[in-house]
N, C-alpha and C positions, 0 to 999 in steps of 0.2 A: 830556399825551396818553397814554392806555393803549395797550398793544400790541393790535393787531387780529389775531385768529386765526379763520380760517374755512376750511372746505373750499370749493374753487372748481373748477368744471369747466374744462378747458383752453380750451374754446371761449369761455368767459366772461371770460378774462383780457384786460384792456384797459389802455391807457396807453402812455406813452412811456418806455421803459426806457433807463437810462444806465449803462454799465459803466465804472466809474472806473479810473484808471491803476494803483491798487494791486493790481489783479487781473491775472493773465496773460490773454492773449487766448483765442480759441476754439481748442481743441485736440482735440476729439473726432475719432476715426478711424472706419474702417469697422466695427470690432467694436462700438463703443458705439452707433453709428447703427443698425446692424442689430439690436442687442439691444433698443433702444428701440422700433423698429417691430414687432419680433417680439412683445415683451411686450404692447404695445397690441393687436395683432391677436389674440394668444392669450387676452386677457381676455374676448373674445366678448360684450361688452356688460355684463359683470358689473362691479360697483364695483371700480376699480383705482386705487391711489394711486401717483403718482410722488413723488420726494423733495420736500420743501417748497421754496417760493419765498420768499426772505427779502428784503424791500425796506424802503426808508426814504424818506419823502416829502422832496422837495427844494423850496426856496423858489419855484422857477419852475414848479412843478406836475409836473415829471418825477419818476420813481421811480428812486432809486439802487438798482441790483440788487446786493445783497450776496451772495446765494447762489442758485445755480440758473441761471447764465448759459449753461452748456453745454447743459442740457436746453431752456431757453427759446429759445435760438438754433436748435437743431435742430428744435424744434416749429415755429418761424417758417419755416424752410426747407421743412418738409413742407407747411404751409399754402400757401406761395408756389408750390411745384411744382404742387400740385393746381390752383391758380388759373391759373397761367401756361399750363398745358397743357390748359386747358378742361375739367378734371375736376370742378371746383367753381367757382361764380361768385364766391365771396368768399375772401379770404386771411385771415391772422391779424388779430385785432382790436387788435394792439399793434405798436409799432415798437421797433427795437433800434439803439443807437448806442454805439460804443466810443470812449472818450476818446483812446486812444492811436493810433487808426487813422482818419485823415481820409478821408471817403468811405465809411466802413464801412456806413452806412445805405443808400446807393445800391447798393453791391455786394451786400448781402444781398437786395435786391429783384431783382437780375439777375446772379447769379454767372456768370462767363464765363472761358474759358480765356485770353483775351488779358491779363487783369488779375491772374490768379491768382498770378503770380510777383512782384507788387509788394511783398508782404510775407507773412510766415508765417501771419498770421491769414487772409488772403484765400485762401491755398493750402489750408488746412484747411477753410474754408467751402466752397470749390469741390469738394474731394474728398467732403465730406459730401453735398453736393447731388447729385453723380453717383451716390453709393450710394443715395440716395433714388430717383433715376431708375431705377436697376437694380432696386430692390425692386418698384416699380410695373410695370416692363416684364416682370418675371418672371411677372406675372399674364396676360401675353399679351393675348388679346382680351377678358379680363375686367377690364381696368384700371378701367373706369368703375364696375363692380360693387364692386371692392376699395376704390376711392376713396370711394364712397358709404358703405360700412360703416365705414371708418376715420374718415371725417368725422363720422359719427353717434356713434361711440364718444367722440371728442374733445369733443363737445358734451353727451353724456348720461351717460357713466360713467367716463371717465378724468379723474381729479382731482388737484389738488395741495393741500397745506396752505398757505394764503396767510398769511404771517406778516409783518405790517407793524410794524416796530419803532418804539417811541415816540421822540420827539426829546428824549432825556435823556442826560446824560454817561455813564451806565453802559451805554448802548447805542451807544457810539461805533462807527462803521461799520467802521473798520479792525480794532479789537479783536474785533468780532463776526465779521467775515470770517475772521480768523485762527483763532478758536476753532472755526469750522465747517469749515475747510479744511485746517489743519495736522493731518495724520494722518487726514483725512477723517472727522471725528466728526459723524455726522448728528444732526439733531434727533430725539429719541426721543418716544414717546407720553407718557412721564412729564414731560418738559420742556414739551411743548405743553399738557398738562393743568395743570401748575403755573402757567404763564403765564396761562392762561384763568381759573383759579380766582382768582388774585390780582387780575387786572384786573376780573373780574366782581364780586368782593367790594368793590372800591373804587367800583363804579358803582351799588350798591344804594341806591335812594332811601329816605331816612328811616331808614337803618341805619348804625350806627357802622362806620367803616372798620376791618376786622379783618385786613387783608392782611398787616401786619407780624407779627401773632400767628400767622397761618396759615403764613407763610413760615418762622418759627422752629420751629413744630411739624413742618412738612414736613422740614426739615433734621434735626431730632431723630429722627423716625421712620426716615429713611434711615440714619442712623448706627446705630440699634439693630438694624435689619434686616441691616445689613452685618456685625454680629457673626457670625463664622464658624459657631459652633454653632447660633445662632438660625436662620440662613439654611439650613443643611443639614438641620435636623430637619423643616422644613416643605416642603423642595423636593427633598431627596436630591441636591442639587448642591453643588459646592464652588467653582465658578468665581467669579472676581471680576467680576461683570457690571456694566454701565454704571450701571444704577439698580436698586435692590432694592425700592423702594416700588412699582415696576411690578407686583409680585405682587398687591398690594392693588387697584391700579387695574384690572388684567386681570380679577381676580375680580369686582369690581363691574360691569365691562362685560359679563362673561359672564352675570351675573344679569339684566341688562337685555336684551341682544341675543342671548342664546343661547350655550351653551357651545361654545367652539372647541377644547376640549381634544382632543388626538389628531388634530387637523386643522391645516392650515396657517392661521395667523392672518394675515389680510390686513393689509397695511401700514396703520398708523394706524387699525386697527379700534377699538382702545380709545378713542382720542381722539374719533373720530367718534361712537361709541356714547354716550360720557359727555357730550359737548358740550351736547346739549339740556337735560340735567338740571342741569349746572353753570350754564348761562346763565339757567335759570328760577329756581333757588334754590341759589346757591353754598354757603350756610351748611348747608343740609340735606345737600348732597353731602359737604361736609367733615365733618359729623357722622358720616356713614357710614364715611368713611375712619378717623376717630378710633376708632369702635367696633371696626372690624375689626383695627386695629393693637393696641388694648387686648386683644382676644381672643387674638391671637398671643402677646403678651407674657405674658398670664395662663397660657396653655398652657405656655410655656417655663418659667415660674417654678415651676410645680407639677411636681415630679420625676416623679410617677406618670404624669400626663398627657403630659409631655414624652417619656417613654420609650415609651408606648403609641402616641402619634401618630407619633413618630419611626420606630418599627418599621414601622407600617403604610405610611408614605410610602416607606420604604426598600425595601419589597417590592412597590411598584407602585401603592399607593393614592394618589389625588391629593388635594392640599390642598383644592381646591374641593369634591370629593365628600365629604370628611370634614366640611367646613364645613356643607354642606347637610344631611347626615344627623344632625348633632348640634345643629342650630340650636334655641335655646330650651330646651335641657335643663338641669335642675338639676345640681349637681355630682355627686350620687350617680347620677343617671340617665345622666350623661355617662360615668362610669366603667363602668357596666353596658353601655352601648352600645359602648364601645371594646373591652371584653372580648369581647362577642359578635362584633364585627367581626373581631377577631384569631382567634377560634375558627373562624369561617366561612372566613377566609382560610387558616388552617393546615389545616383539614378532615382531621384525623387522629384515629383512636382510638389507645389505648395499644398495641394489637397492631400496627396499621399503622406506628406509629412505630418499633417494634423491627425491622420488615421493610424499612425504607428502605435503599437502597443507591445508591452513586455512579453506577453505569452506567445504571440505569433511572429513577431518581428524584433526579438530581443537584440540580435546582433546588429540590425540596422539602426535600432534606437541608440545603441552604444556608439556606433560610428557617427551618427548625427550629433549626439551630445558632445562627443570628443571634438568634432569639427567646430561646434559652437564655442567650446572652451578655447581652442586654438585660435579661432578668429577673433574672439574677444580680446585676447592678449595681443595678437598681431596688429590689430587696427587701433590700438590705443595711441593717440597722438602724443608725440614728445616723450615716449616711454622706451626704455631700454630693456624692459622685462621680457623674458622668454617663457613660453610654456615648457614645463620640464618633461621632456620625453623620457628622461631617465627615471623619474618617479613613475611615469606611466608604464615603462618597461618592467619595473619591479613587480608588476602584477597586483599592486595594492588596490587599484581602483576597479570597482565592479559596478554594474547597474543596480541601483537600489531604489526602492520606493521612498519618496520624500515623506509621505505619511502612510504608514502601513496599518490600515484599518481592517483587522480580521483577514489579512491576506492568506494566512494559513495557520493552523494550530501549531503551537510550539511542541516540539517533540517532548515526550514525557521524561524529562530529566530535571531532578530537583535543583541542581546547581543553576541551570538555565532559568527555571522558574524564579528562584531567589534573586538572580541578577536582574531579571525583567521587573520584578516587584520593586527592587531598590531603585532602579533607574526611574520608574514612573512615580515612586513616592517622592523623589526629589523634584520631579517635574510638577507634581501637584502643588508643592509648596511654593513654586515660582509663578503660579497662575493666580493673580489676585481676584479675577472676576468670577471665580467658581462659586463663591459664597462660602461663608465660614462653616455652615452646617454640612454642606456637601463635602467640602475639603476634609473636615474633621472625621466624618463618617468613613470616607474612602481610605484615609490614612490609618484609621483604627482597624479596618478590615484587612488592609495590607499587612499591618503589624501582626495581627492574629495568625495569618497564613505563614508569614515569615517565621514566627515563633514555633509554629507546628513543624515546619520544615527543619529548623535548627535543632528542635528537640527530638528529631527523627520519629515524630508521630505522623509520618507521611501516608500511612495506610488510609485510603479514601480521601486524600487531600486533593486529588485531581479535579473533581467537580467544584470544590471550593475555590481552587485557583482559577478555573475557567470562569466562574461567576464573577470573581473580583476583576479579572482581566477584562471582561465584557463591560463592566460598569466604568472602569477607569478609561477604557478606549472611548466609550460614549461621552464621558465628561471632558475628554481632551480632544474631541473631534468637533470641528466647526459644524454648526447646525445646518448650514447650507451645503455640506459636502455631498457630492454625488457618488455614484457607485463605480465610476470609471477609474478605479485605482491603478489599473495597468496601463493607462494612457501615458504617452510621453510627457504630458503636462504634469505628471506625478512621479517623474523619474529624474535621477541625477547620478553623477559619478561620485560614489561615497566610498570611503575607506573602512567599511564595516568588517571586511574580511570574513572570518568564520564565526563572528559573534552573533549567534542566533537571536539572543535577547535584544540586541540593538537593531538588528535587521527587521525584527517584528515590532518595532516601537513606533509610537506616534510622533508627530512632527516636533513637539516641544522637547522630547527626549533627544532626538537627533540634533536639534538646533543647539542644545546645550553641549552635546558631545563635540560637534563641529567647532564651536567657539572655544571649548577647552583645548582641542588639538591645535587650533590656530594660535592660541596664546602660548602653547608649548613649543611652537616653531615648526609644526608639521606642515608639509606641503598640502595645501587645499586648492584644488582646481578653482579657477576664478569664478566660474558660473555656479559652482556648488556653494561657495561662500556667499555669492550674491543672492542665491535662493533663500538661504537661511537668515540673511540679513534683510530680507524682504525688499531687495534693491529694485526688483522689477514691478512691484505693486505700487499703484498710484497712491499718493499720500492720504487721500480721504477714505481709502478702502483698507488701510493698514490696521491690523491687529497682530501683535507680535507672536502670540503663542499657538496659533492655529494655521492650518493650510487649507484655505477655503477655495470655493469656485472662482472668486475674483482673483485670487493669487494664481490659480492655474491658467486662467485666461490671459493674464498679463505675462506670465512665464512663457506660454506657448507663442504669444506674439513676439517676444524677445528671441525665441528660437528661430522663428520664421525670418525675422529681420537679419539675424546673424548669418543665416544660411542662404539668403536671397540670391547672392551672386552665383551660387552653385546649384540652384534649383532649375529643373527643366520647365519649359512652358507647359501650361495645362493641356494643350493639344497633343503633347507627347506622352499622355497617360499610357502606361503599359500594364 
């Protein structure tokens, strides 16, 4: 027997349910009961899915309830309350019985205070029933009105995914219960779709059973999409999600039932949307999945497309939107379309690019520098290197000043002060052209302030720290440095995170930290590494320890060169 999967309204659930001894009894409390009632009420007649009900047929005609007993018992109590108190003429269309509790079926029909202490299950059932009573009584003279609406929702719009497991060894009841309940792992859209595709494939009259082939392909697709860099370049996410093939299924569902992107996706929307297509022609549906998977793999394997798609997704474009806008294009037309889309997204002329600054156009600066990094990697001849969209998706990279010259005062935190002083003490020792006297004097002042902080003699230390900080910044700042510290020519993608001391550091401190992380194997964006290795500065203007005007000019020119294919003509100034 194949698994039976179908949506079913709560009011249409019928049968005699048996809760076996391997499950714990009823344990829902006030919060869960109130949440269920509130969610049903708030659905206001719109399609609303509860978690699946998983059952297995028993030889005597009853249904072994494998998953969903807490919800199904509570729904039974809601129906029972409305019938018992004359709010509706009929109760639930099903019965419930617990193997471990003799008389449970009778108590569910008439929960009462006298018997509530007979066992823990009866106690929780009684408490839930009283909370149901309180919910209806809160409607005061409108109880009948509330009952009518709620009763209508249960028969018209509130549904469950009805999953009837086949009578096969791999669907052993205890194993299935454990899988669904240890860690509370719910059935996902992907699992429901997979079960329906396989069972529908086996039932196709006059067609060879391809269920084993589809199952093998499904698992292969899931593994490939689970490859971190594949997943991140099409989603801009790095989380290890339950299923990755769900991206394909959601996309196909959106094509049929309308795009839910940017809105809350209703529970089991994908399964319900795809179900009619799967049931009518499972092979045609599976062919669509295969084509979409092949497209993703093809995009990933082409380095140029990988980088262009990855950039667009990283800055906010959706996979589904890119899919729709490039459908049916030839390879050359696809490249042209992606270039145009990047150009439209960047929306900058060469002049506007030079005027970008951190304070007023921070987001645009970040997009421009990300594109510079992506393009730098993409255009390297004879290289198989790829920009790591996975590292980018982790959120480790933020827009930082290459040289932070008095950008803002450090917050008054002795630990941050001490860290800043230690970082800059080390930098002073690395700069040979400061002069012995200047170097010794500044290190001595740093040591005095550090000693005061460590000895907890910090009262009044603030002015002394500010004085030393100003002197050190002056000594480690190029003499020709201008005041445009927020210009894009002084910005890079750095992994400074929440380290305030490092963020407010001069170039030499950051250079040493970038080199340390690079040696340790951390992922450093290509252009960030180039900046701190002075890759863009002409040889006769190089000095290793400072970020000068000459460095900024060369860096800005490199940004313009990398972005030239995506810049608007000057006459299109906006």
